[in-house]
Backbone as CSV, one residue per row, in Angstrom:
resi,resn,N_x,N_y,N_z,CA_x,CA_y,CA_z,C_x,C_y,C_z
1,MET,-60.993,-4.313,-20.920,-59.839,-5.084,-21.403,-60.296,-6.484,-21.799
2,ASP,-59.900,-6.931,-22.991,-60.259,-8.265,-23.446,-59.589,-9.319,-22.568
3,ARG,-60.329,-10.397,-22.310,-59.767,-11.497,-21.532,-58.731,-12.236,-22.359
4,PRO,-57.576,-12.539,-21.785,-56.625,-13.400,-22.495,-57.118,-14.839,-22.486
5,THR,-56.610,-15.628,-23.394,-56.925,-17.056,-23.473,-55.667,-17.856,-23.196
6,LEU,-55.758,-18.790,-22.260,-54.623,-19.647,-21.932,-54.889,-21.041,-22.477
7,TYR,-54.046,-21.465,-23.411,-54.123,-22.820,-23.963,-53.235,-23.726,-23.108
8,ILE,-53.816,-24.834,-22.672,-53.093,-25.771,-21.812,-53.312,-27.198,-22.320
9,ALA,-52.570,-28.137,-21.720,-52.752,-29.562,-22.024,-53.286,-30.258,-20.779
10,ASN,-53.231,-31.575,-20.773,-53.818,-32.401,-19.715,-53.422,-31.904,-18.326
11,LYS,-54.393,-31.692,-17.485,-54.102,-31.207,-16.137,-53.421,-32.268,-15.282
12,ASN,-53.637,-33.521,-15.584,-52.994,-34.549,-14.779,-51.490,-34.603,-15.001
13,TYR,-51.034,-34.314,-16.203,-49.633,-34.512,-16.549,-48.852,-33.250,-16.901
14,SER,-49.514,-32.216,-17.372,-48.796,-31.098,-17.991,-48.266,-30.117,-16.959
15,SER,-47.042,-30.353,-16.532,-46.411,-29.464,-15.550,-46.230,-28.063,-16.117
16,TRP,-45.918,-27.984,-17.402,-45.696,-26.675,-18.020,-46.986,-25.857,-18.034
17,SER,-48.110,-26.514,-18.259,-49.401,-25.815,-18.239,-49.805,-25.415,-16.827
18,PHE,-49.477,-26.272,-15.872,-49.880,-26.052,-14.491,-49.351,-24.712,-13.963
19,ARG,-48.110,-24.388,-14.308,-47.469,-23.198,-13.745,-48.231,-21.902,-14.053
20,PRO,-48.406,-21.534,-15.322,-49.108,-20.268,-15.565,-50.574,-20.324,-15.190
21,TRP,-51.203,-21.491,-15.326,-52.614,-21.605,-14.945,-52.773,-21.300,-13.459
22,MET,-51.940,-21.918,-12.616,-52.062,-21.678,-11.179,-51.709,-20.245,-10.831
23,ALA,-50.714,-19.682,-11.513,-50.337,-18.292,-11.251,-51.497,-17.354,-11.534
24,LEU,-52.093,-17.492,-12.714,-53.184,-16.591,-13.090,-54.422,-16.827,-12.231
25,LYS,-54.770,-18.083,-12.034,-55.950,-18.399,-11.239,-55.734,-17.971,-9.780
26,GLY,-54.562,-18.232,-9.259,-54.273,-17.880,-7.879,-54.242,-16.385,-7.635
27,ALA,-53.931,-15.612,-8.674,-53.881,-14.154,-8.552,-55.218,-13.497,-8.889
28,GLY,-56.200,-14.309,-9.251,-57.515,-13.762,-9.562,-57.642,-13.144,-10.933
29,VAL,-56.755,-13.519,-11.844,-56.820,-13.000,-13.207,-57.960,-13.672,-13.959
30,ASP,-58.740,-12.894,-14.662,-59.858,-13.416,-15.448,-59.347,-13.824,-16.827
31,PHE,-59.404,-15.118,-17.133,-58.921,-15.595,-18.428,-59.789,-16.744,-18.904
32,GLU,-59.759,-16.952,-20.211,-60.448,-18.099,-20.795,-59.464,-19.257,-20.900
33,GLU,-59.926,-20.443,-20.586,-59.086,-21.642,-20.631,-59.495,-22.522,-21.797
34,VAL,-58.517,-22.961,-22.569,-58.753,-23.920,-23.647,-57.800,-25.092,-23.445
35,LEU,-58.345,-26.273,-23.190,-57.528,-27.464,-22.957,-57.476,-28.307,-24.224
36,ILE,-56.249,-28.578,-24.673,-56.029,-29.429,-25.842,-55.191,-30.617,-25.371
37,PRO,-55.767,-31.798,-25.232,-55.025,-32.919,-24.643,-53.929,-33.435,-25.562
38,PHE,-52.838,-33.884,-24.955,-51.775,-34.507,-25.753,-51.859,-36.021,-25.640
39,ASP,-52.979,-36.558,-26.114,-53.182,-38.005,-26.080,-52.921,-38.645,-27.441
40,TYR,-52.162,-37.949,-28.282,-51.789,-38.474,-29.593,-50.332,-38.907,-29.548
41,PRO,-49.953,-40.010,-30.254,-48.563,-40.470,-30.218,-47.559,-39.419,-30.658
42,SER,-47.909,-38.586,-31.625,-46.979,-37.575,-32.119,-47.445,-36.165,-31.797
43,GLY,-48.291,-36.022,-30.804,-48.786,-34.705,-30.424,-50.106,-34.377,-31.088
44,ASN,-50.904,-33.600,-30.421,-52.216,-33.220,-30.945,-52.057,-32.122,-32.001
45,PRO,-52.510,-32.351,-33.226,-52.347,-31.328,-34.269,-53.057,-30.026,-33.951
46,ARG,-54.044,-30.058,-33.052,-54.723,-28.821,-32.666,-53.768,-27.880,-31.932
47,ILE,-52.812,-28.438,-31.205,-51.822,-27.595,-30.524,-50.960,-26.893,-31.564
48,LYS,-50.519,-27.635,-32.556,-49.669,-27.040,-33.596,-50.401,-25.968,-34.378
49,ALA,-51.717,-26.064,-34.414,-52.506,-25.083,-35.167,-52.578,-23.738,-34.462
50,VAL,-52.430,-23.730,-33.131,-52.560,-22.464,-32.394,-51.231,-21.948,-31.857
51,SER,-50.237,-22.824,-31.677,-48.994,-22.422,-31.030,-47.837,-22.388,-32.023
52,PRO,-47.058,-21.313,-32.056,-45.917,-21.241,-32.981,-44.842,-22.273,-32.678
53,THR,-44.788,-22.764,-31.435,-43.801,-23.783,-31.074,-44.357,-25.196,-31.187
54,GLY,-45.669,-25.304,-31.370,-46.301,-26.612,-31.382,-46.472,-27.194,-30.006
55,ARG,-46.326,-26.340,-28.982,-46.441,-26.793,-27.595,-47.308,-25.818,-26.806
56,VAL,-47.747,-26.264,-25.660,-48.447,-25.405,-24.708,-47.672,-25.445,-23.386
57,PRO,-47.856,-24.435,-22.543,-48.907,-23.423,-22.555,-48.638,-22.302,-23.551
58,LEU,-49.719,-21.657,-23.903,-49.665,-20.485,-24.769,-50.740,-19.515,-24.298
59,LEU,-50.367,-18.251,-24.132,-51.338,-17.217,-23.783,-51.573,-16.348,-25.008
60,GLN,-52.840,-16.213,-25.389,-53.191,-15.326,-26.496,-54.005,-14.163,-25.953
61,HIS,-53.560,-12.957,-26.289,-54.250,-11.741,-25.858,-54.425,-10.862,-27.093
62,GLY,-55.622,-10.872,-27.637,-55.823,-10.238,-28.933,-55.060,-11.016,-29.988
63,GLU,-54.244,-10.324,-30.761,-53.425,-10.989,-31.775,-52.089,-11.477,-31.222
64,LEU,-51.767,-11.060,-30.001,-50.485,-11.393,-29.411,-50.492,-12.798,-28.837
65,LYS,-49.437,-13.556,-29.123,-49.271,-14.896,-28.568,-47.977,-14.951,-27.773
66,ILE,-48.080,-15.414,-26.537,-46.916,-15.530,-25.656,-46.771,-16.986,-25.251
67,TRP,-45.598,-17.532,-25.434,-45.341,-18.916,-25.052,-44.279,-18.951,-23.939
68,GLU,-44.130,-20.097,-23.335,-43.249,-20.370,-22.196,-43.881,-19.865,-20.893
69,SER,-43.857,-20.724,-19.898,-44.564,-20.481,-18.640,-44.196,-19.157,-17.977
70,TRP,-42.900,-18.924,-17.797,-42.503,-17.724,-17.072,-42.781,-16.463,-17.877
71,ALA,-42.630,-16.517,-19.197,-42.954,-15.355,-20.029,-44.433,-14.997,-19.905
72,ILE,-45.281,-16.019,-19.822,-46.722,-15.785,-19.650,-46.983,-15.106,-18.308
73,ILE,-46.334,-15.574,-17.259,-46.529,-14.981,-15.930,-46.036,-13.538,-15.906
74,GLU,-44.882,-13.289,-16.511,-44.346,-11.926,-16.565,-45.293,-10.998,-17.323
75,TYR,-45.815,-11.458,-18.439,-46.740,-10.630,-19.217,-48.000,-10.320,-18.412
76,ALA,-48.539,-11.341,-17.763,-49.736,-11.139,-16.951,-49.455,-10.193,-15.787
77,ALA,-48.244,-10.248,-15.226,-47.883,-9.341,-14.129,-47.883,-7.894,-14.605
78,GLU,-47.465,-7.640,-15.842,-47.501,-6.288,-16.392,-48.927,-5.883,-16.748
79,LEU,-49.704,-6.832,-17.228,-51.081,-6.544,-17.635,-51.965,-6.272,-16.419
80,TYR,-51.688,-6.980,-15.324,-52.487,-6.841,-14.102,-51.535,-6.524,-12.936
81,PRO,-51.045,-5.302,-12.845,-50.003,-4.982,-11.857,-50.442,-5.113,-10.408
82,ASP,-51.730,-5.109,-10.156,-52.214,-5.221,-8.777,-52.543,-6.657,-8.375
83,ALA,-52.279,-7.614,-9.258,-52.663,-9.005,-8.987,-51.680,-9.737,-8.081
84,GLY,-50.489,-9.185,-7.882,-49.512,-9.827,-7.001,-48.764,-10.983,-7.633
85,LEU,-48.689,-11.010,-8.944,-47.979,-12.109,-9.611,-46.475,-12.058,-9.374
86,LEU,-45.955,-10.862,-9.115,-44.553,-10.696,-8.735,-44.495,-9.971,-7.397
87,PRO,-43.451,-10.229,-6.596,-43.320,-9.520,-5.322,-43.222,-8.008,-5.524
88,ASN,-43.600,-7.257,-4.517,-43.558,-5.796,-4.602,-42.139,-5.244,-4.554
89,ASP,-41.296,-5.866,-3.754,-39.934,-5.383,-3.569,-39.059,-5.725,-4.770
90,ARG,-38.250,-4.763,-5.227,-37.439,-4.980,-6.424,-36.454,-6.131,-6.254
91,ALA,-35.797,-6.190,-5.098,-34.851,-7.286,-4.855,-35.571,-8.629,-4.847
92,ASP,-36.738,-8.683,-4.240,-37.512,-9.923,-4.232,-37.959,-10.311,-5.630
93,ARG,-38.314,-9.329,-6.447,-38.684,-9.652,-7.840,-37.512,-10.276,-8.572
94,ALA,-36.316,-9.746,-8.339,-35.124,-10.309,-8.983,-34.886,-11.740,-8.514
95,LEU,-35.079,-11.982,-7.227,-34.899,-13.337,-6.702,-35.971,-14.278,-7.237
96,ALA,-37.204,-13.782,-7.336,-38.284,-14.609,-7.892,-37.975,-14.989,-9.336
97,ARG,-37.454,-14.052,-10.102,-37.078,-14.348,-11.494,-35.935,-15.353,-11.544
98,SER,-34.943,-15.171,-10.676,-33.796,-16.086,-10.672,-34.228,-17.511,-10.359
99,ALA,-35.025,-17.669,-9.323,-35.468,-19.011,-8.928,-36.359,-19.628,-9.986
100,SER,-37.210,-18.819,-10.594,-38.125,-19.333,-11.615,-37.373,-19.762,-12.864
101,MET,-36.372,-19.000,-13.242,-35.571,-19.389,-14.400,-34.731,-20.621,-14.104
102,GLU,-34.241,-20.739,-12.864,-33.519,-21.954,-12.492,-34.453,-23.159,-12.563
103,MET,-35.700,-22.963,-12.157,-36.678,-24.050,-12.253,-36.845,-24.496,-13.689
104,LEU,-36.849,-23.558,-14.621,-37.039,-23.903,-16.025,-35.814,-24.578,-16.635
105,SER,-34.626,-24.173,-16.200,-33.409,-24.612,-16.883,-32.716,-25.796,-16.221
106,SER,-33.136,-26.158,-15.030,-32.391,-27.149,-14.240,-33.271,-28.329,-13.825
107,PHE,-32.720,-29.153,-12.965,-33.436,-30.256,-12.314,-33.919,-31.320,-13.307
108,ARG,-33.074,-31.626,-14.283,-33.456,-32.595,-15.318,-33.597,-34.010,-14.753
109,ALA,-32.777,-34.348,-13.786,-32.879,-35.701,-13.210,-34.255,-35.892,-12.585
110,LEU,-34.718,-34.903,-11.849,-36.037,-34.985,-11.225,-37.134,-35.040,-12.272
111,ARG,-37.038,-34.191,-13.281,-38.059,-34.171,-14.344,-38.157,-35.529,-15.040
112,ASN,-36.991,-36.069,-15.386,-36.976,-37.295,-16.188,-37.444,-38.513,-15.395
113,ALA,-37.063,-38.584,-14.140,-37.380,-39.774,-13.344,-38.796,-39.734,-12.777
114,CYS,-39.313,-38.518,-12.547,-40.588,-38.375,-11.828,-41.527,-37.433,-12.567
115,PRO,-42.186,-37.897,-13.615,-43.130,-37.038,-14.323,-44.260,-36.579,-13.396
116,MET,-44.757,-35.362,-13.627,-45.900,-34.919,-12.837,-47.087,-35.819,-13.128
117,ASN,-47.780,-36.202,-12.068,-48.941,-37.078,-12.210,-49.826,-36.864,-10.986
118,ILE,-50.829,-36.015,-11.134,-51.687,-35.658,-10.016,-52.407,-36.884,-9.455
119,ARG,-52.803,-37.813,-10.330,-53.600,-38.968,-9.894,-52.768,-40.095,-9.302
120,ARG,-51.462,-40.015,-9.401,-50.625,-41.136,-8.991,-50.740,-41.415,-7.490
121,PRO,-50.988,-42.683,-7.093,-50.953,-43.023,-5.667,-49.552,-42.792,-5.111
122,LYS,-49.467,-42.303,-3.897,-48.174,-41.989,-3.307,-47.364,-43.257,-3.086
123,GLY,-46.087,-43.198,-3.495,-45.214,-44.349,-3.316,-43.865,-44.111,-3.942
124,THR,-42.854,-44.768,-3.408,-41.490,-44.580,-3.892,-41.225,-45.443,-5.122
125,ILE,-40.224,-45.019,-5.904,-39.742,-45.779,-7.047,-38.217,-45.786,-6.987
126,ALA,-37.597,-46.659,-7.779,-36.147,-46.647,-7.894,-35.725,-45.360,-8.590
127,LEU,-34.724,-44.678,-8.035,-34.339,-43.366,-8.538,-32.847,-43.307,-8.838
128,PRO,-32.440,-42.515,-9.828,-31.009,-42.334,-10.089,-30.355,-41.535,-8.969
129,ASP,-29.057,-41.729,-8.794,-28.348,-41.060,-7.709,-28.374,-39.542,-7.840
130,ASP,-28.377,-39.027,-9.083,-28.258,-37.585,-9.265,-29.532,-36.826,-8.919
131,ILE,-30.594,-37.540,-8.593,-31.827,-36.845,-8.233,-31.697,-36.186,-6.852
132,ASP,-30.823,-36.707,-6.010,-30.662,-36.148,-4.667,-30.203,-34.694,-4.721
133,ALA,-29.341,-34.372,-5.651,-28.845,-32.996,-5.768,-29.967,-32.051,-6.167
134,ASP,-30.848,-32.506,-7.054,-31.987,-31.681,-7.464,-32.919,-31.414,-6.286
135,VAL,-33.237,-32.460,-5.552,-34.139,-32.316,-4.411,-33.532,-31.382,-3.372
136,SER,-32.253,-31.557,-3.084,-31.583,-30.730,-2.083,-31.566,-29.266,-2.496
137,ARG,-31.284,-28.997,-3.756,-31.227,-27.609,-4.222,-32.601,-26.946,-4.131
138,ILE,-33.633,-27.647,-4.520,-34.985,-27.070,-4.452,-35.377,-26.801,-3.005
139,GLU,-35.082,-27.738,-2.124,-35.398,-27.524,-0.703,-34.639,-26.311,-0.154
140,THR,-33.413,-26.112,-0.599,-32.629,-24.959,-0.152,-33.263,-23.653,-0.621
141,ILE,-33.700,-23.617,-1.884,-34.380,-22.423,-2.403,-35.602,-22.112,-1.552
142,TRP,-36.431,-23.106,-1.350,-37.652,-22.897,-0.561,-37.315,-22.431,0.851
143,ARG,-36.375,-23.092,1.497,-36.042,-22.780,2.889,-35.510,-21.347,3.013
144,ASP,-34.618,-20.959,2.111,-34.041,-19.617,2.173,-35.110,-18.539,1.997
145,PHE,-35.981,-18.722,1.019,-37.008,-17.711,0.765,-38.039,-17.669,1.888
146,LEU,-38.441,-18.823,2.387,-39.440,-18.865,3.455,-38.901,-18.260,4.746
147,GLN,-37.634,-18.513,5.038,-37.034,-17.920,6.232,-36.961,-16.404,6.101
148,LYS,-36.630,-15.928,4.917,-36.515,-14.486,4.694,-37.876,-13.800,4.746
149,SER,-38.891,-14.430,4.126,-40.201,-13.793,4.024,-41.089,-14.041,5.231
150,GLY,-40.825,-15.126,5.934,-41.704,-15.527,7.024,-42.887,-16.357,6.573
151,GLY,-42.975,-16.634,5.249,-44.018,-17.487,4.694,-45.386,-16.828,4.738
152,PRO,-46.444,-17.582,4.452,-46.442,-19.032,4.197,-45.976,-19.409,2.790
153,PHE,-45.929,-18.397,1.874,-45.436,-18.645,0.520,-44.022,-18.096,0.390
154,LEU,-43.398,-18.333,-0.738,-41.976,-18.031,-0.885,-41.648,-16.570,-0.607
155,PHE,-42.523,-15.671,-1.032,-42.302,-14.240,-0.800,-43.411,-13.643,0.064
156,GLY,-43.880,-14.433,0.997,-44.924,-13.988,1.904,-46.295,-14.378,1.402
157,ARG,-46.799,-13.616,0.435,-48.081,-13.974,-0.164,-47.839,-14.733,-1.464
158,PHE,-48.847,-15.425,-1.930,-48.738,-16.228,-3.146,-48.305,-15.361,-4.327
159,SER,-47.400,-15.899,-5.142,-46.927,-15.192,-6.335,-46.640,-16.188,-7.444
160,GLY,-46.243,-15.652,-8.583,-45.894,-16.504,-9.712,-44.734,-17.434,-9.420
161,ALA,-43.851,-17.049,-8.507,-42.719,-17.918,-8.160,-43.208,-19.208,-7.511
162,ASP,-44.216,-19.107,-6.666,-44.795,-20.324,-6.079,-45.380,-21.211,-7.168
163,ALA,-46.085,-20.603,-8.102,-46.699,-21.372,-9.187,-45.650,-22.086,-10.027
164,MET,-44.482,-21.488,-10.179,-43.432,-22.130,-10.972,-42.958,-23.430,-10.332
165,PHE,-43.101,-23.536,-9.011,-42.671,-24.750,-8.316,-43.824,-25.711,-8.030
166,ALA,-45.027,-25.380,-8.483,-46.180,-26.243,-8.200,-45.984,-27.680,-8.685
167,PRO,-45.476,-27.907,-9.908,-45.279,-29.300,-10.333,-44.280,-30.059,-9.455
168,VAL,-43.296,-29.345,-8.919,-42.332,-29.990,-8.029,-43.012,-30.433,-6.736
169,VAL,-43.931,-29.619,-6.249,-44.682,-30.015,-5.054,-45.373,-31.353,-5.298
170,ASN,-45.983,-31.504,-6.466,-46.625,-32.788,-6.801,-45.604,-33.920,-6.861
171,ARG,-44.475,-33.672,-7.497,-43.456,-34.717,-7.610,-42.938,-35.132,-6.233
172,PHE,-42.590,-34.153,-5.419,-42.108,-34.475,-4.072,-43.142,-35.283,-3.302
173,ASP,-44.404,-34.956,-3.510,-45.485,-35.596,-2.768,-45.709,-37.033,-3.229
174,VAL,-46.048,-37.209,-4.509,-46.502,-38.531,-4.949,-45.371,-39.549,-5.049
175,TYR,-44.122,-39.082,-5.221,-42.998,-40.021,-5.244,-42.323,-40.122,-3.870
176,ASP,-42.882,-39.426,-2.871,-42.427,-39.513,-1.487,-40.922,-39.234,-1.378
177,LEU,-40.517,-38.055,-1.848,-39.096,-37.736,-1.983,-38.517,-36.958,-0.810
178,VAL,-39.362,-36.383,0.039,-38.851,-35.466,1.066,-39.493,-35.771,2.422
179,ASN,-38.779,-35.356,3.477,-39.328,-35.541,4.817,-39.010,-34.390,5.768
180,ARG,-38.356,-33.336,5.268,-38.088,-32.177,6.115,-39.406,-31.495,6.499
181,LYS,-39.518,-31.092,7.754,-40.760,-30.496,8.233,-41.088,-29.208,7.493
182,ASP,-40.084,-28.339,7.263,-40.368,-27.068,6.599,-40.780,-27.284,5.147
183,THR,-40.186,-28.270,4.498,-40.575,-28.599,3.125,-42.008,-29.089,3.072
184,LEU,-42.343,-30.004,3.959,-43.695,-30.566,3.978,-44.742,-29.506,4.316
185,THR,-44.393,-28.579,5.192,-45.327,-27.507,5.550,-45.614,-26.627,4.343
186,TYR,-44.572,-26.272,3.599,-44.771,-25.468,2.395,-45.608,-26.228,1.368
187,MET,-45.339,-27.503,1.207,-46.112,-28.313,0.262,-47.591,-28.345,0.639
188,GLU,-47.880,-28.497,1.915,-49.275,-28.510,2.347,-49.940,-27.162,2.113
189,THR,-49.187,-26.084,2.289,-49.713,-24.742,2.001,-50.085,-24.625,0.533
190,MET,-49.210,-25.104,-0.330,-49.489,-25.053,-1.762,-50.701,-25.908,-2.124
191,LYS,-50.761,-27.109,-1.580,-51.850,-28.036,-1.921,-53.201,-27.573,-1.380
192,ALA,-53.161,-26.707,-0.381,-54.404,-26.179,0.179,-54.898,-24.940,-0.556
193,HIS,-54.084,-24.395,-1.448,-54.483,-23.186,-2.171,-55.701,-23.500,-3.043
194,PRO,-56.699,-22.622,-3.094,-57.896,-22.895,-3.909,-57.589,-23.171,-5.373
195,ALA,-56.587,-22.511,-5.931,-56.242,-22.757,-7.335,-55.709,-24.175,-7.518
196,TRP,-54.850,-24.615,-6.584,-54.341,-25.998,-6.646,-55.501,-26.980,-6.591
197,ARG,-56.407,-26.774,-5.641,-57.512,-27.716,-5.462,-58.403,-27.778,-6.702
198,LYS,-58.608,-26.648,-7.336,-59.434,-26.625,-8.544,-58.753,-27.396,-9.681
199,TRP,-57.446,-27.195,-9.836,-56.681,-27.928,-10.853,-56.709,-29.429,-10.554
200,GLU,-56.471,-29.794,-9.308,-56.433,-31.205,-8.919,-57.774,-31.887,-9.167
201,GLU,-58.849,-31.216,-8.828,-60.168,-31.796,-9.043,-60.391,-32.106,-10.523
202,ALA,-60.017,-31.172,-11.379,-60.182,-31.381,-12.819,-59.246,-32.476,-13.324
203,ALA,-58.021,-32.511,-12.800,-57.054,-33.529,-13.231,-57.547,-34.934,-12.911
204,ARG,-58.109,-35.094,-11.744,-58.581,-36.422,-11.332,-59.787,-36.882,-12.152
205,ALA,-60.481,-35.947,-12.750,-61.665,-36.293,-13.543,-61.345,-36.530,-15.017
206,GLU,-60.108,-36.299,-15.427,-59.765,-36.449,-16.846,-59.771,-37.916,-17.274
207,PRO,-60.162,-38.192,-18.517,-60.205,-39.576,-18.985,-58.904,-40.058,-19.619
208,TRP,-57.978,-39.152,-19.939,-56.820,-39.534,-20.743,-55.744,-40.208,-19.906
209,ILE,-55.086,-41.202,-20.498,-53.951,-41.888,-19.904,-52.764,-41.747,-20.845
210,VAL,-51.672,-41.206,-20.333,-50.436,-41.091,-21.107,-49.438,-42.093,-20.516
211,ALA,-49.233,-43.176,-21.237,-48.498,-44.320,-20.677,-47.100,-43.975,-20.202
212,GLU,-46.380,-43.137,-20.966,-44.997,-42.855,-20.602,-44.876,-42.020,-19.320
213,ASP,-45.962,-41.391,-18.900,-45.936,-40.618,-17.665,-46.474,-41.401,-16.473
214,GLU,-46.846,-42.650,-16.710,-47.338,-43.497,-15.631,-46.194,-44.350,-15.097
215,VAL,-45.311,-43.703,-14.360,-44.112,-44.402,-13.856,-44.534,-45.397,-12.768
């Protein structure tokens, strides 16, 4: 089987790239990585040359191109059914899809106020009032799934659903947004994952600075 190619952007900032990269890497999927930095004021034209949306992440497998983080994870789960990208239980798969889609469609206050930034020193900033609802809802999702599965990941073992929340783990951490013990324990589990550590190491070594994400 030909290796798919995953096109991503800056590891320090690109939350959208982080999700499928961590999912595939964490599941042991063999793929080629191509990083195209978005250090241009109007976007890197190299991204527009490979992606039909002009954005990344993008997974290319042969002539097929798949965009959007969760679609990439779903495709990889079908391509590699033994990789554990989705839970084994049908009900759990439905819940993983629901939570992952909610992650994509919601939590705008958190996204806007707290851009992902792996290199950012930990510290609080002034935040809008509506961010509390986003934080509370995410903590509820994590708590409910962890209690049901017994952890250490949302559905017991690492899956694509955990990867979908990886950028939130960074946001909660570096902006010092949470203090619940169960939340912090899950965050430490995620940050200790070998895929997370590999991404973080590369992010810290990147030379690019994107001013608007340096809150």
